[in-house]
N, C-alpha and C positions, 0 to 999 in steps of 0.2 A: 486643486488640492493645495492646502496650506503647506508651508515648508516643514512644519513640525510633523505633519502626517507623512510627508515625503521622506523624511529621515527615518521614521519608523518602518515604512515599507522597504526602503533601501537596506536597512540593517537586517530585517527579516529575510530578504532575498539573498543577502550576502551569507548569512548563517546557513540558509537552506542550500545555497550553492556549495558551501564547504562540505555539507553532509552528502549532497548528491554526487559530487566529484571527488569524494574522499580517496577512492582507489587511484584515480589519476594523479592526485597530489602525492600520494605515497610512492607511486611508481616513478614520478618525475624528479623527486628530490629526496635525499637521505635525511634531511632535517626533519621531515614529517615522521619518518620511521623512528628517529631518535626521540622525538617529542612523544610519540605514542608509547614507546618503551618506558619513558619516564612516568607517564600517566598510569600505565598498567602496573608498574612496580609499586605505585601508591594507590592500588585499586581500592583499598578500604577507605582512605581519605577522600578519594575521588567519588566513591559511591555515596559517602555522607554528604558531600557538597551537592551532588546531583539530587539527592533526596530532599535536601533543604530547599534547593531552587525549585524543584518540581512541586514540593508540598506548598510552598508560598504561592506559586502560580495557581495551583488547584484551589487554594483558599480564596484567592482574589477572583476566581471565576467559578466559584462553587455553585453547583446545581444539586437538586435533591437526588438525582440518579447517579451521582459520582461515587456512591459507595461501592458498586461492583468493581469499578476501576481501582479504588483504593485496596480492595481485597486482592485483586489480581497483582498489583504492584508489590504488596506486602508478601505475597506468596513467592514471587520471583526473588525478592531481596532475601527472604529467610532461607530459601534453598541455596541461594548464591553464597550466603555466609556459612552455611553448613557444609558446602561442597569442599572436599580436600583439594580439588583441582578446578577452581573457578575460572571461567572464561569471561569474555567481554559481553556475553549475551544480556545479562541483567543491566550492565552499565549502558549499553546501547538502548535497551528498552526504556529505562528511566529517562535518559537524555531525550529520546524521541517523543515520549509523552510530554515532557517539559516543554519541548519546542512547540508541540501542538497547542498546549495550554497558553504558551506565550503568544502565539499567533492569535489565538482567540481573545486574549486580554488586550492586545494592542490594536486589533483590526475591527473587533465588534464592539463599537462604542455608540451610545445613543447620539452623542454630539458630533461624531465623526463617521460619515457614511461613505467616504471616498476610499477608505483603506482597502477593503476587499476589491473594489472596482479597479484599483490599480495594481494590487498585489497578484491577483490571479492571472492577468495577462503576462506579468513578469515571470510567473512560474512556467507558463506555456513557452515564453521566450527562452528560458534556460533549457528546457527539454528539447525544443526545436534546434537550438544551437548545438546540442550534443548529438542530435539524431544522425548526422552524416559525418561526424568527426570520429575517426577510428584510430585506436592505438595499434602499434605493431605487436600483435599477439601470435606470432608464428609458432611460438613454443607452447601455446596453450592447448589443452586437451580438445577444446571445441573449435580449434582453428580450421577454417574451411569456408563453405558458403554462408554459414550463419553469422550474421552481424552481431557485434558485441559493443560497439560504440566506445565509450570511455570507461567501460566496466570489464570485469574478467569472466563474465558469464552471460551467454545470450538470453537466458531466461530473465535475468535481472534487467537487461537492456529492453527486452520485449515487454516486460511488465511496466516499466517506466514510460515506454512509448505508448502502450495501451492507455495508461492513465492520462498521458498528455493529449492523445487524440480525443478521448471522451471529454476531458475538461475543456479543450478548445472548442469542440462541437457544442458543449453546453453554453459557452460564452457567446458563440455565434448565434445560437438560438435565443439567448437572453437579450442580446443587443438588437436582434431582429424584431423582438416583441416589445422593446423598450419604447417609451414615449418619445425620447430624444433619439434621433438617428445617429448612428455611429459615424465617426469621421471615416472617410474613404480609406485612408492608409491603414487604419487599425483593422478594418474589415479585410483588406487584402492580406495584412499580416497574419490574421487568424486562418484564412483560407490556405495560405502558403504553409503555415505551421502544421495544419492538419494533413496536407499532402506530404510534407517531409516526414513527419512522424508516422504517417500511415505506411509509407514505403519501408521505414525502419521496422515497424511492427511486423509487416509481412516477411521481411528478410531475416528477422530473428528466428523464424521457424519455431516459435514457442507456442505450442498448442494451448497451454494454460492461459497465456496472454491473449491469444485470439478469442478464446471463449469468454474471458473476462471482459474484453472490449465489447464483444457483442451484447453481453448482459448489461453492461454499463449504458450502452446506447439504447437498449430496450427500456431501461429505467427512465432515461431522458424522455423517450417517446411517451411512456406511460404518464410521466409527470405533466406533460403538456396535453394529455388526452388524445394523442395521435397513434396509440398502439392498436394494431389490428391483430387480434389473436389468431385468426384463421391463417394469416400470412406467416405468423411465427410458427404455428403448427406445421405448415407446409415446409418451411425452411428446415425445421428440426428433422422432419421426416426425410427430406432429401439428403441431409448430412448423415443421418443414421444409415440410410441406404448405401451411400457412397462408402462409409466406413466399413459396412458389412461386406461389400464387394471386394475390398482390398485386404480384408482381415487375414493375416498370415500368408499372403501371397506375394510379398515383395522381396526380391532377392537383395543381397547386400550391394549389388552393383546398380541398383535402382537410384534414380535421382533423389535428392534430399527431400523435395516436396512430396514425392510419392511415399517415401519411407515415413515421413511425419504423419501421413494419413493412415498408416497401418498401426492400429492399436494392439495388434497381436505381437509386435516386436518387444524385445526385452525391456526397453526403456519404459514402456507403458505397463507391461506385466509385472515388473519389479515393484512399481508403485502400487498396483492393485494388491499384490501380496503383502506389501508393507502396511497398507491400510487395514487389512484384516488382522495382521499381527499387532498393530497399534491398539486396536479395539480390545484384543485379548490381553495386552499388557495393562491397559486401563482397568479391565475387569479383575485381573489378578493383583494389581497394585493401585488401588483407587487414590491413595495419598501421594502417588508419584514415586519415582525411583531416583530423583535428584538430577542436577545438571550433568550433562555429558555422559549419562549412563544408559540412555535408551538404545543407542546403536549397539553397544556392547552386550546388553541383555538380549536384544533381538537376535544377535548373531549366535549367542551361546545357547539359548533355550527355546527359540521359536522357529528354528530350521529355515532360514531364508534361502532363496536360490543362490547359486554361485554368482558372486559379484553383485548381489542385491541388498546387503545389509544397510548400506548408506542411503538407500532409497527412502527410508523412513524420515530422513531429515528434510525432504522436500515438502512435507506436509506440516505446516506450523501448528495446526489444530491438534494433530497427534503428538507433536513434540510438547505442547503445553500440557496435554492430558497425561502423557506418560511420564514426563519429567517433573512437572509441578503439581500434578494431581487433577482429579476431575473437578474439584471445587474451583480451582484456578481457571480451568477451561470454561466452566459455567459463568464465572464472574466476567471473563472477557466477552463471551457470547452475549450475556445479558446487557452489558454496557453498550456494545455495538448495536444491539437491537433497540435499546432505548434512544440512542443517538439518531437512529434512522427511522424511528416510528413516525407514523402520520405521513400525509402527503404535503408537499411544498405548495405554498400559495403562489403560483406563477403569475398571478395578475399584478404583482408588484416586483420591483427590481430586487429587493432583498430576497424574496422567495425564489426568483430565477437564479440568482447566484448560489443560493443554498442548494438548489436542485443540481447545479453543475458540480458543486463540491461533493454532494452525496453520491452522484454517479461516479466520480473519480474514486471515492472511498470504496464503493461497491466493487470496482475493478480490482482493487487490492484484496478485498475479502474473498473474492472468488479465486484469484490466483494463489492466495495463501494455501489453498487446499492442494494445489498441483505442483507449485514450484517454490514455495516458501518465500520469505522476505521480511517477516515480522522481526527477525533478529539480525537483519542486515541494515546498516545505517542509511544507505540511499533510499531504499524502499520504505523502511519503517518511518523515517522522518517525514516523507511526503504523505504517507498514509495517515499519520496522526494529525498532521496539519489539516488535511482535507476533511477528516472525520470531525474535528472540532469546529472547523468553519462551516461545515454542513448542517450545523444545528445551532444557529444563533439564538441569543436570548430574546424572548418575546416580552415586550413591555406589558405589564399588567394594566388593564383599563382602569382609569380613575373612577372612583365612586361618584355617582351623581348626588349632589347636595340639593335638597329641596329648598326653595326660597321661602323665607318666613312670610306668613300670611299677614 
């Protein structure tokens, strides 16, 4: 790898690390708190700068199917400007999209093919590094057997570990099928990283992350033609049978892993009730109710269960549809579908890395339905990076010129 490419990869990894470990930095030093307060006090200027930066990168990496993303971002910014109590959601969204476009611009170049090859193991290294490093969160609501790592929520931790496991598995699969054999220590590193993050994923007790990791691994198997649907059906049937047997039969004194298997408990039922209410809000308010209004409207007019109004924020798709409108939700869904369309060509190195990035992005898309994360900096930043890198530009074939007779 040339030194110029190495600098690009190092800078991107440093920026991604700042986004991933933002909570840890805020918690460890008051300087970051003060800096964030200054930025938020200038939210209008900051939003303008982020829009210019993101717009420039979108122009430099423009593709024909970028128009749904443009519509989605414009909806978020317009509702942010119209909101009397704007929060940081739109700022984080624009910054995360800009980071994804920046990663695409610097790493997917025809003349430079080593960028992604070195960047993706670096991402795995960051996540593996944080997998068993835990902050003192004894005062946190989730304190107990659920691991949280360097974050304040076990679902955020579990989602990042799920993405790391799937991405590392994809890189192992990619190198195993590559023409050049991987160096032994890199192979050992990826195996150790999968083991470390796998333990963290299990100990997060995040059901959404578990399901997302499973679907991401299934996508990898499908990409390489190794998926056996009869085994998938058998596994789904066994899981459904187990969930049915424990439904509503676990006491509060049961172990954590038993309670997480019981979908009849309030944590799961509040989500299901919020999903129905979110669809009703989108039906009644197709143009959206504005930033930070969905929870209040749900609590006042749609009769949530006691202690359940906040459950609606765990579903990013419902939050987009209820607060930004159905059109914004369709724009986001269409853009993601266009980025993931088609099957990766795993017979070449570029296609195999593309499959690994797509599998990681799919992990996030699944988990966004259950635990949210699109408007949280650590998860949003990594999601947009993987989504953009999962669909590299395809060079157009040159036209054949006939020789003069």
